[in-house]
Backbone as CSV, one residue per row, in Angstrom:
resi,resn,N_x,N_y,N_z,CA_x,CA_y,CA_z,C_x,C_y,C_z
1,MET,0.820,-1.199,0.000,0.000,0.000,0.000,0.863,1.262,0.000
2,GLU,1.971,1.245,0.797,2.857,2.409,0.863,3.523,2.662,-0.482
3,ASN,3.932,1.600,-1.181,4.555,1.774,-2.497,3.575,2.368,-3.486
4,ARG,2.333,1.943,-3.421,1.308,2.470,-4.333,1.076,3.963,-4.050
5,ARG,0.983,4.344,-2.785,0.777,5.741,-2.408,1.960,6.598,-2.870
6,SER,3.174,6.110,-2.661,4.369,6.828,-3.089,4.377,6.988,-4.609
7,PHE,4.015,5.923,-5.321,3.951,5.971,-6.779,2.923,7.014,-7.234
8,MET,1.760,7.041,-6.617,0.698,7.976,-6.991,1.128,9.426,-6.712
9,MET,1.808,9.661,-5.614,2.282,11.008,-5.280,3.306,11.486,-6.320
10,LYS,4.206,10.582,-6.701,5.213,10.942,-7.703,4.558,11.216,-9.055
11,MET,3.557,10.427,-9.405,2.838,10.632,-10.669,2.130,11.997,-10.659
12,ALA,1.481,12.321,-9.557,0.767,13.600,-9.452,1.750,14.771,-9.543
13,ALA,2.875,14.663,-8.883,3.884,15.725,-8.933,4.429,15.873,-10.352
14,GLY,4.669,14.771,-11.025,5.157,14.823,-12.398,4.154,15.465,-13.338
15,MET,2.882,15.133,-13.174,1.838,15.715,-14.021,1.718,17.215,-13.759
16,ALA,1.805,17.616,-12.505,1.720,19.042,-12.168,2.883,19.804,-12.783
17,THR,4.072,19.232,-12.698,5.251,19.884,-13.279,5.101,20.018,-14.785
18,THR,4.632,18.967,-15.437,4.430,19.011,-16.887,3.412,20.078,-17.249
19,SER,2.360,20.217,-16.481,1.341,21.240,-16.737,1.919,22.633,-16.575
20,LEU,2.749,22.854,-15.551,3.353,24.165,-15.343,4.278,24.538,-16.487
21,ILE,5.015,23.576,-16.999,5.894,23.854,-18.135,5.061,24.285,-19.336
22,ALA,3.957,23.613,-19.578,3.090,23.962,-20.707,2.509,25.359,-20.530
23,ILE,2.095,25.695,-19.315,1.526,27.015,-19.042,2.603,28.085,-19.212
24,ALA,3.792,27.826,-18.696,4.886,28.795,-18.818,5.210,29.048,-20.285
25,LYS,5.182,28.000,-21.089,5.460,28.165,-22.511,4.387,29.025,-23.166
26,GLN,3.142,28.909,-22.718,2.053,29.701,-23.283,2.209,31.180,-22.951
27,ALA,2.924,31.515,-21.869,3.065,32.904,-21.442,4.329,33.546,-22.004
28,ASN,4.834,33.028,-23.101,6.034,33.556,-23.746,5.826,35.005,-24.158
29,ALA,6.756,35.878,-23.777,6.637,37.314,-24.065,6.576,37.596,-25.556
30,LYS,7.241,36.801,-26.366,7.226,37.004,-27.810,5.821,36.823,-28.385
31,GLU,5.063,35.979,-27.742,3.714,35.679,-28.226,2.650,36.563,-27.590
32,HIS,3.005,37.304,-26.546,2.051,38.130,-25.822,2.625,39.526,-25.582
33,PRO,2.729,40.340,-26.636,3.266,41.688,-26.433,2.319,42.550,-25.601
34,VAL,2.883,43.570,-24.962,2.079,44.504,-24.185,1.165,45.254,-25.148
35,LYS,-0.096,45.325,-24.819,-1.050,45.991,-25.699,-1.791,47.090,-24.965
36,LYS,-2.251,48.043,-25.742,-3.080,49.141,-25.259,-2.440,49.886,-24.095
37,VAL,-1.231,50.347,-24.312,-0.548,51.169,-23.317,0.113,52.350,-24.006
38,LEU,0.340,53.388,-23.228,1.135,54.512,-23.691,2.484,54.390,-23.003
39,VAL,3.542,54.372,-23.781,4.890,54.262,-23.249,5.536,55.647,-23.318
40,HIS,5.948,56.138,-22.174,6.577,57.455,-22.028,8.045,57.196,-21.716
41,HIS,8.937,57.429,-22.701,10.348,57.114,-22.541,11.138,58.415,-22.564
42,VAL,11.849,58.671,-21.484,12.576,59.933,-21.314,14.055,59.636,-21.134
43,PHE,14.876,60.365,-21.896,16.329,60.247,-21.787,16.874,61.541,-21.211
44,PHE,17.782,61.404,-20.243,18.377,62.555,-19.569,19.891,62.538,-19.751
45,TRP,20.438,63.710,-20.020,21.876,63.922,-20.041,22.181,64.867,-18.882
46,LEU,22.869,64.367,-17.869,23.194,65.198,-16.718,24.335,66.150,-17.050
47,LYS,24.329,67.309,-16.399,25.398,68.287,-16.584,26.733,67.741,-16.087
48,GLU,26.665,67.020,-14.958,27.876,66.452,-14.359,27.670,64.948,-14.157
49,PRO,27.757,64.168,-15.209,27.446,62.744,-15.095,28.372,61.949,-14.175
50,LYS,29.550,62.476,-13.891,30.479,61.766,-12.999,30.367,62.229,-11.545
51,ASN,29.523,63.221,-11.276,29.327,63.744,-9.929,28.368,62.808,-9.177
52,GLU,28.905,62.080,-8.198,28.110,61.074,-7.468,26.932,61.684,-6.706
53,LYS,27.126,62.861,-6.113,26.024,63.504,-5.386,24.907,63.879,-6.350
54,ALA,25.270,64.439,-7.493,24.264,64.811,-8.488,23.511,63.576,-8.971
55,ARG,24.234,62.505,-9.223,23.593,61.260,-9.681,22.652,60.716,-8.613
56,ASN,23.104,60.727,-7.362,22.280,60.223,-6.271,21.009,61.051,-6.125
57,ASP,21.141,62.366,-6.136,19.969,63.245,-6.030,19.002,63.005,-7.190
58,PHE,19.559,62.837,-8.382,18.726,62.608,-9.559,18.004,61.265,-9.460
59,GLU,18.699,60.239,-9.031,18.083,58.914,-8.893,16.953,58.932,-7.860
60,ILE,17.132,59.655,-6.779,16.072,59.777,-5.768,14.840,60.407,-6.406
61,GLY,15.057,61.461,-7.179,13.938,62.112,-7.865,13.251,61.194,-8.851
62,LEU,14.023,60.471,-9.659,13.439,59.544,-10.636,12.622,58.456,-9.946
63,LYS,13.185,57.892,-8.892,12.501,56.794,-8.205,11.212,57.252,-7.530
64,ALA,11.112,58.536,-7.204,9.872,59.063,-6.612,8.736,59.090,-7.632
65,LEU,9.073,59.178,-8.919,8.041,59.257,-9.954,7.137,58.026,-9.988
66,VAL,7.635,56.898,-9.530,6.803,55.683,-9.540,5.651,55.785,-8.551
67,ASN,5.688,56.766,-7.675,4.608,56.947,-6.704,3.404,57.687,-7.280
68,VAL,3.517,58.156,-8.514,2.348,58.745,-9.166,1.394,57.586,-9.452
69,PRO,0.171,57.634,-8.920,-0.748,56.492,-9.022,-1.061,56.034,-10.448
70,LEU,-0.952,56.880,-11.433,-1.314,56.517,-12.797,-0.217,55.746,-13.528
71,VAL,0.984,55.674,-12.958,2.073,54.920,-13.566,1.818,53.435,-13.302
72,GLU,1.600,52.681,-14.380,1.324,51.247,-14.243,2.608,50.452,-14.015
73,TYR,3.635,50.754,-14.795,4.937,50.114,-14.691,5.986,51.177,-14.987
74,SER,7.194,50.966,-14.472,8.254,51.918,-14.770,9.599,51.216,-14.772
75,HIS,10.585,51.914,-15.330,11.945,51.385,-15.367,12.914,52.565,-15.387
76,VAL,13.934,52.490,-14.558,15.013,53.474,-14.563,16.269,52.722,-14.973
77,GLY,16.991,53.271,-15.951,18.182,52.581,-16.411,19.280,53.532,-16.806
78,THR,20.438,52.968,-17.034,21.594,53.705,-17.526,22.029,53.041,-18.831
79,PRO,22.774,53.756,-19.660,23.106,53.204,-20.971,24.049,52.004,-20.909
80,VAL,23.891,51.164,-21.900,24.811,50.057,-22.113,25.745,50.508,-23.233
81,GLU,27.036,50.528,-22.959,27.985,50.969,-23.976,27.915,50.048,-25.187
82,SER,27.962,50.671,-26.363,27.859,49.902,-27.592,28.755,50.493,-28.663
83,SER,29.326,49.632,-29.474,30.133,50.089,-30.604,29.286,50.190,-31.873
84,ARG,28.023,49.804,-31.783,27.136,49.851,-32.954,26.742,51.294,-33.249
85,ASP,26.820,51.695,-34.505,26.504,53.064,-34.904,25.049,53.449,-34.635
86,VAL,24.154,52.494,-34.644,22.724,52.802,-34.465,22.332,52.956,-33.005
87,VAL,23.231,52.661,-32.094,22.924,52.747,-30.661,23.445,54.068,-30.101
88,ASP,22.538,54.852,-29.506,22.924,56.089,-28.835,23.099,55.774,-27.353
89,ASP,24.328,55.718,-26.923,24.610,55.438,-25.511,25.183,56.669,-24.811
90,SER,24.844,57.841,-25.346,25.399,59.084,-24.810,24.616,59.649,-23.623
91,PHE,23.420,59.150,-23.372,22.599,59.670,-22.282,23.110,59.166,-20.935
92,THR,22.634,59.792,-19.859,23.051,59.394,-18.514,22.019,58.469,-17.866
93,TYR,20.725,58.795,-18.045,19.642,57.989,-17.482,18.500,57.869,-18.477
94,SER,17.817,56.757,-18.358,16.606,56.508,-19.120,15.489,56.226,-18.117
95,TYR,14.330,56.811,-18.369,13.158,56.567,-17.516,11.996,56.179,-18.422
96,ILE,11.367,55.055,-18.126,10.205,54.613,-18.887,9.032,54.483,-17.929
97,ALA,7.896,55.057,-18.321,6.653,54.907,-17.553,5.570,54.417,-18.513
98,TYR,4.795,53.447,-18.060,3.697,52.900,-18.850,2.375,53.394,-18.269
99,PHE,1.516,53.870,-19.154,0.200,54.373,-18.765,-0.882,53.615,-19.531
100,ASN,-2.064,53.547,-18.955,-3.176,52.854,-19.610,-3.683,53.591,-20.851
101,ASN,-3.511,54.911,-20.853,-4.034,55.690,-21.978,-3.392,57.081,-21.973
102,GLU,-3.710,57.847,-23.012,-3.137,59.185,-23.163,-3.618,60.130,-22.065
103,GLU,-4.856,59.970,-21.637,-5.400,60.829,-20.581,-4.612,60.677,-19.281
104,ASP,-4.287,59.433,-18.906,-3.503,59.208,-17.683,-2.124,59.856,-17.771
105,GLN,-1.508,59.780,-18.952,-0.202,60.382,-19.128,-0.287,61.906,-19.052
106,THR,-1.367,62.474,-19.555,-1.576,63.920,-19.485,-1.736,64.369,-18.032
107,ILE,-2.492,63.617,-17.258,-2.673,63.926,-15.830,-1.334,63.817,-15.096
108,TYR,-0.556,62.794,-15.434,0.769,62.591,-14.832,1.647,63.830,-15.006
109,GLN,1.561,64.480,-16.168,2.405,65.631,-16.453,2.207,66.766,-15.446
110,THR,1.010,66.889,-14.884,0.740,67.965,-13.918,0.581,67.447,-12.483
111,HIS,0.892,66.180,-12.276,0.789,65.611,-10.927,1.862,66.247,-10.035
112,PRO,1.547,66.537,-8.772,2.513,67.180,-7.865,3.859,66.450,-7.749
113,ILE,3.852,65.129,-7.777,5.125,64.388,-7.678,5.987,64.651,-8.915
114,HIS,5.367,64.664,-10.092,6.104,64.942,-11.326,6.630,66.374,-11.332
115,LEU,5.786,67.301,-10.918,6.211,68.708,-10.874,7.341,68.918,-9.870
116,LYS,7.298,68.210,-8.735,8.374,68.307,-7.742,9.678,67.737,-8.308
117,PHE,9.576,66.645,-9.045,10.767,66.084,-9.684,11.417,67.124,-10.594
118,ILE,10.615,67.783,-11.406,11.149,68.801,-12.315,11.794,69.935,-11.518
119,GLU,11.080,70.412,-10.505,11.595,71.523,-9.684,12.907,71.155,-8.998
120,ASP,12.956,69.948,-8.435,14.134,69.538,-7.662,15.316,69.100,-8.525
121,CYS,15.052,68.640,-9.742,16.124,68.009,-10.520,16.496,68.696,-11.827
122,GLN,15.710,69.654,-12.294,16.009,70.234,-13.605,17.371,70.922,-13.666
123,HIS,17.855,71.386,-12.533,19.176,72.014,-12.526,20.301,70.999,-12.759
124,LEU,19.977,69.701,-12.655,20.992,68.656,-12.801,21.193,68.217,-14.248
125,TRP,20.204,68.446,-15.111,20.345,67.974,-16.484,20.607,69.104,-17.458
126,GLU,21.274,68.743,-18.551,21.525,69.708,-19.619,20.643,69.454,-20.828
127,LYS,20.114,68.229,-20.930,19.294,67.863,-22.084,18.318,66.780,-21.692
128,VAL,17.106,66.880,-22.260,16.066,65.871,-22.057,15.418,65.609,-23.417
129,VAL,15.240,64.326,-23.733,14.520,63.940,-24.942,13.440,62.958,-24.538
130,VAL,12.212,63.203,-25.041,11.074,62.361,-24.686,10.514,61.701,-25.948
131,TYR,10.209,60.414,-25.819,9.515,59.668,-26.871,8.265,59.061,-26.250
132,ASP,7.111,59.384,-26.793,5.846,58.791,-26.360,5.331,57.936,-27.502
133,ALA,4.902,56.716,-27.175,4.374,55.816,-28.193,3.171,55.076,-27.622
134,MET,2.242,54.764,-28.509,1.028,54.064,-28.078,0.637,53.061,-29.147
135,ASN,0.108,51.944,-28.714,-0.383,50.971,-29.684,-1.845,50.709,-29.478
């Protein structure tokens, strides 16, 4: 009886594992792109990119932006050096925010947290480029 129970438990565990693998394969990002979002991608060039205090202050400001309730997802990054001519790795920071629609992104632009970020950090950058895209 114990051998049969052990065999049945192993069979159930194996079937569960096989099912999870099948489900994970179905959730492949290539097959399920993000849909119906507005992507707000901002590139910043700091005046003093090697100044650690300036970078720290700027990062604190960027990370506060995720507290705007309308931001669904966000990402803060720095450039990856590349020798490819088509890659612009000259910026200091990249900030991406995902919104459900254009209206949410418009509200975000005047949200107090966003305005405080601009007030507190604009003296740190020399250039900003924004790309907004929606599908």
